[in-house]
C-alpha positions, 0 to 999 in steps of 0.5 A: 500500500502506498503510504505517502501517496495516499495522504500528504504528510508534513515534512520536517524542516530544521533551522540549524543555527537556532537548533529547532525543527518544525513539521510543515507541508511542502511549500508552493513552488518558488517559495521557502519556509523561513525560521520564525526565530531568525528568518533564515530559510528552513532546510528540509530534513525529510519524513523521518527526522528526529531532532536532537535536543537543543542543548546538544550542539554536537548532534546538531553539528552532525545534522548540519553536515548531513543537511549541507550534503543534501541528505534527508532523513527518509526511511521509506521510498518516495511512494512509501511502499517499501521500507528502506532503512538508511542509517545516518551517523549520530555522532561526530566520530561516526561522521568522521569515519564515514567521511574517511571511508568516502575519501578512500573509496573516492565517492562523495559522502552523500553517495556513500550514505545513500547506499 
């Protein structure tokens, strides 16, 4: 059954500088959601994003690095038919290890984590 195709679910959007996240419907074309605190554009984090606590600056730095690479926290395919777990690093050490593996393999970090 196509879970994401039947209903329009809200996506998670995050402001890394303020360390906050919101659930919003996708914006209209040529518009972006902005942070209510700092008015910076919010980054789309996907359907399955779980924001770390605001005081955890190390975890937010990992989130910032992943979102800067263009990765999103998605556990399902686009239509939602099948579950494809895509683990994301949760600590700086895991991110450092993944970056080292990507450099050794000669592929971008986003491609390595997307596999």
